N, C-alpha and C positions, 0 to 999 in steps of 0.2 A: 853531208846530209843536209837538208833544208830543214833547220830547226823550227820555224814558224808551223810548218807544215806537220812535223812531228809532234808539237804542243797542241794543235789543232785536232789530230786524232787522238791523241791521250785524253782530251778533253771529252770529245765526242763518245769515245768508249767508255770514259768514266760517266757520263750521264745516263747512257744507255744502260749500263750496270747497275747503277745506283737506282734506276727505275724500276728496273726487274727486281731488286732486293726490296722495295718499298713495296711493291705488288704483292710479293711472297708474305711480306710481314703483314700487310693488310688483309691478307685472305685468312688470316687467323683470327681476326678482331671480330667480335659477335657485335651487331648492330642492335641497339634497343628497339623494342617494338614502339609503335608510334600509334597512339589512341586517335580515333577520328574526333576532330574538332567539332563541336556544336556549331551550327549555323549562327553566324553573327547577327546580332539584333540590329536592325537598321533604326537610325534615329527618326523620332517623329516629323513628319513634313512641316516646314516652316511657312507659314502663310504671310504673304506681304500684303499690307494695307494700302491703299493709294497714297496716303500720307509718306509712306517710306519708300516709294518708287521714285526712282529720280526724273527729274524734269528735263526739258529740252535744254537748259541751261547749264545743268550739271553734268560733269564728266564722271564715268564709272573710274574707280581707282583699280585699275588693272596695269600691273606692272608689263613693261614691255621687254 
């Protein structure tokens, strides 16, 4: 008998059977009701003054 083939088949059947058993177990578990979340408040808009804007000499600090 081809032993690697035998062990591969045993492993495959074991995975299939364990997944079926897990699904049967999970079918009996009650999920909690999820309450709807209130809409998130957006942060206030930040205005940039001309003194804070980068000039031509400055580079933006953007990671590449």
